[in-house]
C-alpha positions in Angstrom: 0.0 0.0 0.0 1.1 3.6 -0.7 1.4 6.0 2.3 -1.1 8.3 0.4 -3.9 6.1 1.3 -6.4 6.2 4.2 -6.6 3.2 6.5 -9.9 1.6 6.8 -11.0 -0.9 9.4 -11.4 -4.5 8.7 -13.0 -5.4 11.7 -13.8 -8.3 13.9 -16.0 -10.1 11.6 -16.6 -11.1 7.9 -17.8 -14.0 5.4 -18.9 -14.4 2.4 -19.2 -12.8 4.9 -19.1 -16.4 5.3 -15.6 -15.6 6.5 -16.1 -16.8 10.1 -12.4 -16.2 10.2 -13.1 -12.5 10.2 -15.9 -13.3 12.6 -13.1 -14.7 14.6 -11.7 -11.6 16.1 -13.4 -9.3 18.5 -11.4 -6.3 17.5 -11.6 -3.8 14.8 -8.7 -3.9 12.3 -7.6 -1.2 10.1 -6.1 -1.8 6.7 -4.3 0.8 4.6 -6.5 1.3 1.7 -8.9 4.1 0.8 -7.4 7.2 -0.7 -9.3 10.2 0.2 -8.0 11.8 -3.0 -10.0 9.4 -4.9 -13.2 10.6 -3.2 -12.5 14.3 -3.3 -9.7 15.7 -5.5 -9.6 18.8 -3.3 -8.3 16.9 -0.4 -5.6 14.3 0.1 -4.0 12.9 3.2 -0.9 14.9 2.6 -2.9 18.0 2.9 -4.7 17.0 6.1 -4.0 19.4 9.0 -2.6 18.2 12.3 -1.0 15.0 10.8 1.9 14.2 13.2 5.2 13.0 12.5 5.6 9.6 14.0 8.3 8.6 16.4 8.2 5.2 14.7 10.2 4.0 11.7 9.5 1.1 9.5 12.6 -0.5 10.9 11.2 -0.4 14.4 14.3 1.3 15.7 12.4 4.0 17.7 12.1 4.0 21.4 8.8 2.1 22.3 8.2 4.1 25.3 8.5 7.4 23.4 6.4 6.0 20.6 3.6 5.0 23.0 3.8 8.4 24.9 3.3 10.1 21.5 0.3 8.0 20.6 -1.3 8.7 24.0 -0.7 12.4 23.6 -2.1 12.5 20.1 -5.2 10.5 21.3 -5.8 13.1 24.0 -5.6 15.9 21.4 -7.9 14.1 18.9 -10.7 12.9 21.2 -12.4 16.3 21.4 -12.3 16.7 17.6 -13.4 13.2 16.8 -16.1 13.3 19.4 -17.5 16.5 18.1 -17.4 15.3 14.5 -19.1 12.0 15.4 -21.4 13.7 17.9 -20.6 11.1 20.5 -19.1 12.2 23.8 -16.2 10.3 25.3 -17.2 8.7 28.6 -13.6 8.1 29.9 -10.0 8.1 28.7 -9.1 5.9 25.7 -5.8 4.0 25.9 -3.5 3.5 23.0 -0.2 2.0 22.1 2.0 1.1 19.2 2.5 -2.6 18.1 4.8 -4.2 15.6 3.4 -6.5 13.0 4.8 -9.8 14.4 3.3 -9.0 17.8 0.0 -7.9 16.2 -0.2 -11.2 14.3 0.5 -13.2 17.5 -2.1 -11.2 19.3 -4.9 -11.6 16.7 -4.0 -15.3 16.1 -4.3 -16.0 19.8 -7.6 -14.1 19.9 -9.0 -16.2 17.1 -8.0 -19.4 18.7 -9.4 -18.3 22.1 -12.8 -17.0 20.8 -13.7 -19.4 17.8 -13.7 -23.2 17.9 -11.2 -24.6 15.6 -13.9 -26.8 14.0 -15.8 -23.6 13.0 -12.8 -22.4 11.1 -12.2 -25.7 9.4 -15.9 -26.2 8.7 -16.2 -22.8 7.0 -13.1 -23.5 4.9 -14.7 -26.8 3.9 -17.9 -25.0 3.0 -16.2 -22.4 0.7 -13.9 -25.2 -0.9 -16.9 -27.4 -1.5 -18.5 -24.8 -3.8 -15.2 -24.1 -5.5 -14.9 -20.6 -3.8 -11.3 -21.5 -2.7 -8.6 -23.5 -4.5 -8.2 -27.2 -3.8 -6.0 -27.8 -0.6 -6.2 -24.2 0.3 -5.0 -23.2 3.8 -7.9 -20.8 4.7 -6.7 -19.6 8.1 -3.1 -19.1 7.0 -4.1 -17.2 3.9 -6.4 -14.9 6.0 -3.7 -14.1 8.5 -1.3 -13.3 5.6 -3.8 -10.7 4.4 -4.0 -9.1 7.8 -0.3 -9.0 8.4 0.3 -7.3 5.1 -2.5 -4.8 5.2 -3.1 -3.8 8.9 -2.6 -0.2 10.0 -4.2 -0.7 13.5 -7.1 -2.0 15.5 -9.2 -1.3 18.6 -9.5 -4.3 21.0 -12.8 -4.1 23.0 -11.5 -6.6 25.5 -8.5 -4.7 26.4 -10.2 -1.3 25.9 -7.1 -0.4 23.9 -6.3 1.2 20.6 -3.3 -0.4 18.7 -1.5 1.4 15.9 1.1 -0.4 13.8 4.6 0.9 14.6 5.4 1.4 11.0 2.5 3.9 10.3 3.7 7.4 9.9 2.2 10.8 9.2 -1.3 10.9 7.6 -1.7 7.1 7.8 -1.2 7.1 11.5 -3.5 10.0 11.9 -6.5 8.6 10.1 -5.8 5.3 11.7 -6.2 6.9 15.1 -9.4 8.7 14.0 -11.0 5.6 12.8 -10.2 3.6 15.9 -11.2 6.4 18.2 -14.6 6.2 16.7 -14.6 2.5 17.5 -13.5 3.2 21.1 -16.4 5.7 21.4 -18.8 3.1 19.9 -17.6 0.7 22.6 -18.1 3.1 25.4 -21.7 3.8 24.4 -22.8 0.5 22.8 -20.5 -2.3 24.0 -19.3 -3.4 20.5 -17.3 -6.2 22.0 -20.4 -8.2 22.9 -22.1 -7.4 19.6 -19.1 -8.6 17.5 -18.3 -11.7 19.4 -18.4 -15.0 17.6 -21.7 -16.9 18.1 -22.5 -20.2 16.5 -25.0 -20.1 13.5 -24.9 -16.3 13.5 -22.6 -15.0 10.8 -25.4 -12.9 9.2 -26.4 -11.1 12.4 -22.8 -10.5 13.4 -22.0 -9.3 10.0 -24.7 -6.8 10.2 -23.3 -5.4 13.5 -19.8 -5.3 12.0 -20.8 -3.4 8.9 -22.7 -0.8 11.1 -19.5 -0.4 13.2 -17.2 -0.1 10.1 -19.6 2.2 8.2 -19.9 4.5 11.2 -16.1 4.7 11.8 -15.3 5.1 8.1 -17.9 7.9 7.5 -16.5 9.8 10.5 -13.0 9.2 9.4 -13.8 10.7 6.0 -15.6 13.6 7.6 -12.3 14.2 9.5 -10.2 14.0 6.3 -12.6 16.3 4.4 -13.0 18.9 7.1 -10.6 21.4 5.6 -12.7 21.5 2.4 -16.0 21.9 4.2 -17.4 18.6 2.8 -19.1 15.7 4.6 -18.7 12.1 3.6 -22.4 11.5 3.1 -22.4 14.1 0.4 -20.5 11.8 -2.0 -22.7 9.8 -4.2 -23.1 6.1 -3.3 -21.9 4.8 -6.6 -18.8 7.0 -6.4 -18.1 5.9 -2.8 -18.6 2.1 -3.6 -16.2 2.3 -6.6 -13.6 4.3 -4.7 -13.6 2.1 -1.6 -13.7 -1.2 -3.5 -11.0 -0.4 -5.9 -8.7 1.1 -3.3 -9.0 -1.7 -0.9 -7.6 -4.4 -3.3 -4.6 -2.6 -4.6 -1.8 -4.4 -2.7 -0.3 -7.6 -4.2 -1.4 -9.6 -1.1 -5.0 -8.5 -1.5 -5.2 -8.8 -5.3 -3.7 -12.3 -5.3 -6.1 -13.6 -2.6 -9.2 -15.6 -3.6 -12.0 -13.2 -4.6 -14.4 -14.3 -2.1 -11.9 -13.5 0.7 -11.2 -10.1 -0.7 -14.8 -9.3 -1.1 -15.6 -10.5 2.4 -13.0 -8.2 3.8 -14.2 -5.2 1.9 -18.0 -5.7 2.3 -18.3 -4.4 6.0 -16.9 -1.0 4.9 -18.8 -0.6 1.7 -22.1 -1.9 2.7 -21.8 -0.4 6.1 -20.9 3.2 5.0 -23.9 3.1 2.5 -26.2 2.1 5.3 -24.8 4.9 7.6 -25.0 7.5 4.9 -28.6 6.7 4.2 -29.2 7.3 7.9 -27.3 10.5 8.0 -29.2 11.9 5.1 -32.4 11.1 6.9 -31.5 12.4 10.3 -27.7 13.0 10.8 -25.7 11.1 13.4 -28.8 11.0 15.5 -30.2 8.3 13.2 -27.0 6.4 13.3 -27.2 6.3 17.1 -30.8 5.0 16.7 -29.5 2.2 14.6 -27.0 1.4 17.4 -29.9 1.2 19.9 -32.0 -0.8 17.5 -29.5 -2.5 15.4 -30.1 -4.3 12.0 -30.4 -8.0 12.9 -29.7 -9.2 9.3 -27.6 -8.0 6.5 -30.8 -7.6 4.5 -31.9 -4.9 6.8 -28.5 -3.3 6.4 -28.6 -3.5 2.6 -32.3 -2.1 2.5 -32.9 0.7 5.0 -36.6 0.3 4.7 -36.4 -3.3 6.0 -34.5 -2.1 9.0 -37.1 0.7 9.6 -39.8 -2.0 9.3 -37.8 -4.5 11.7 -38.3 -7.1 9.0 -37.0 -10.4 10.6 -35.3 -13.2 8.9 -37.3 -16.4 8.1 -36.2 -19.5 10.0 -34.8 -22.2 7.7 -34.3 -25.7 9.0 -30.9 -27.5 8.4 -31.0 -29.4 5.1 -31.1 -33.2 5.5 -27.8 -35.0 4.7 -27.5 -36.9 1.4 -28.9 -40.3 1.1 -26.6 -43.3 2.1 -23.4 -43.3 4.1 -22.7 -42.3 7.6 -22.5 -38.6 7.9 -21.3 -36.2 10.6 -22.3 -32.6 10.7 -19.1 -30.5 10.9 -20.4 -27.1 10.2 -23.7 -25.0 10.1 -24.3 -21.3 9.7 -26.6 -18.5 8.4 -24.9 -16.3 5.9 -27.6 -13.8 4.9 -28.2 -11.6 1.9 -24.7 -10.2 2.0 -23.1 -13.6 2.2 -25.4 -14.8 -0.7 -24.4 -11.8 -2.8 -20.7 -12.3 -2.3 -21.1 -16.0 -3.2 -23.1 -15.3 -6.3 -20.4 -12.9 -7.5 -18.3 -16.0 -8.0 -20.6 -16.7 -11.0 -21.8 -13.4 -12.3 -21.2 -9.7 -12.1 -22.1 -7.7 -9.0 -25.3 -6.1 -10.4 -27.2 -9.4 -11.2 -25.7 -11.0 -8.1 -27.2 -8.2 -6.0 -30.5 -8.5 -7.8 -30.6 -12.3 -7.3 -29.8 -12.0 -3.6 -32.2 -9.1 -2.9 -35.1 -11.3 -2.3 -33.3 -13.2 0.5 -35.6 -14.1 3.4 -33.5 -16.7 5.3 -30.9 -19.4 4.8 -29.1 -22.2 6.4 -25.8 -23.7 5.4 -24.4 -27.1 6.4 -21.3 -29.3 5.8 -21.1 -32.9 6.5 -18.1 -35.4 6.5 -18.0 -39.1 6.2 -15.2 -40.1 8.4 -15.0 -43.6 6.9 -13.9 -42.3 3.4 -13.1 -38.6 4.1 -15.7 -37.4 1.7 -17.1 -33.8 2.4 -20.4 -32.5 1.1 -22.2 -29.3 1.6 -25.7 -27.8 1.3 -27.1 -24.2 1.4 -30.9 -23.7 1.5 -32.1 -20.2 0.8 -35.6 -19.1 1.2 -36.9 -16.1 -0.6 -39.3 -13.6 0.9 -42.5 -13.6 -1.3 -44.3 -16.2 -3.3 -45.4 -15.0 -6.7 -48.1 -16.5 -9.0 -45.8 -19.3 -10.0 -45.0 -20.1 -6.3 -41.8 -18.2 -5.9 -41.0 -15.4 -8.4 -37.9 -14.2 -6.5 -36.6 -17.8 -6.0 -37.2 -18.4 -9.7 -35.3 -15.3 -10.8 -32.3 -16.4 -8.6 -32.3 -19.9 -10.1 -32.6 -18.7 -13.6 -29.7 -16.1 -13.1 -27.4 -18.7 -11.6 -28.3 -21.3 -14.3 -27.7 -18.8 -17.1 -24.2 -18.0 -15.9 -23.1 -21.6 -15.3 -21.4 -22.8 -18.5 -20.6 -25.5 -19.1 -23.5 -27.1 -17.2 -25.7 -30.2 -17.4 -29.4 -30.6 -16.4 -31.0 -33.5 -14.6 -34.7 -32.8 -14.3 -35.1 -29.6 -12.4 -31.5 -29.7 -11.2 -28.6 -27.8 -13.0 -25.0 -28.8 -12.2 -21.5 -27.6 -13.0 -18.0 -28.5 -12.1 -16.4 -27.2 -8.8 -12.7 -27.5 -8.4 -10.9 -30.5 -9.8 -12.9 -33.3 -8.2 -16.3 -31.9 -7.4 -19.7 -30.8 -8.7 -22.3 -28.3 -7.5 -26.0 -28.1 -8.2 -28.8 -25.7 -8.0 -32.5 -26.7 -7.6 -35.7 -24.7 -6.8 -38.9 -25.6 -5.2 -41.5 -22.8 -4.6 -39.7 -20.1 -2.5 -36.6 -22.2 -1.8 -33.3 -22.5 -3.7 -30.9 -25.2 -2.8 -27.3 -25.2 -3.6 -25.4 -28.6 -3.0 -21.8 -29.6 -3.5 -20.2 -33.1 -3.5 -17.4 -35.0 -5.1 -18.3 -36.3 -8.6 -18.1 -35.8 -12.3 -20.4 -34.1 -14.8 -19.5 -37.0 -17.2 -21.3 -39.5 -14.9 -24.8 -39.7 -16.4 -26.1 -42.4 -14.1 -29.1 -41.6 -11.8 -26.9 -42.5 -8.7 -23.9 -40.4 -9.8 -23.0 -37.0 -10.9 -25.9 -34.5 -11.3 -28.4 -37.3 -10.8 -27.1 -38.0 -7.3 -27.3 -34.2 -6.4 -30.8 -34.1 -7.9 -31.9 -37.0 -5.7 -30.4 -35.4 -2.6 -32.2 -32.1 -3.5 -35.6 -33.9 -3.7 -34.9 -35.5 -0.3 -34.1 -32.0 1.2 -37.3 -30.6 -0.2 -39.4 -33.5 1.0 -38.2 -33.2 4.6 -40.1 -30.9 7.0 
């Protein structure tokens, strides 16, 4: 990353936003990414007033005590400004310190292992691999940690009530990192973000909604701070321009650009989706409306992506866990709910963002599950998505999603009402619809197997069994 970019927070939790691994951490992490000059040509980080010279150097040769004292001094100077910009008073002193990258990685790795069961991390990796979203034999946890190590600028730890800034951050980067993380500290003082962002089984969607609110809030206030010399506020930027600028600037580093797309998008989604939600609220009623969202938070990413659903308190539909495939001795190794945001990110594997967002917009509820046969090591996965409204044909939104996915799968084969395509080197995936429900399944197999008990026929039979179950 260049030093002319603003750091954004990649917080505690992400997916598709299935990334449970991002759900792993009960902290807010800042990655060096979004250049303010992309958003407003009149303002750049180099022009930002009050950007301090850091006592740290990229070599780490500075005096740690002096660096920590400088960070604490700057925090005390910034708190009144940040509190006024965000309209959220400080309720006590905010602690801060510098940290080098190896120490940061150890801290976050330890947090992840302490807070999230190892089987949840492995299970989510299996889920993503089964559908071909990750390469074969991919080390999911290691790759995620590599992304964090290369991109981090800082983070706020709700457990320690401490703001950490990377010791190699200097000047404007260090400044906006402090601003962003100070907003998280203020959120924590008022709204206890640690408990809201903590890992909970089967709750990726709900936690993703809270994380996006936290990141959108902090990013919006951070941009207000960077634009204050020009008299502009972040919510005055058009949503399309903001989405493009944030998305493009957050995937510029070699580490980010070489990562699997689903991991990149899961890391970026909380910022982009979160800030668009926050800006919709600010246009309605300023920061007062954002605080109302903290008091009555979105419970699904569908509410986050559609403000009218949040205002209507529209709940998710409960979807039962799909039944395991016929035959064999299966053990459940992973279940979760991924929400509209997770569905959209997954669909972007197969189609551009616009049709993916359109197909996901009818989301009403979902349930994902992974099974493993410990006798032969086979892993299979299913994801049942229920759409909100039934049309004259029994499920217009589900039909649109099914038709869109099928149209972008090429090559594909059809077995009755099931459409299949290859996933990875040794697996196939299938999509089937019944009424308001769409079912995605994944298992080892070959598209060339035309028998009723193999290939697409096998997944079609499994889909029928899922739909026949209560």
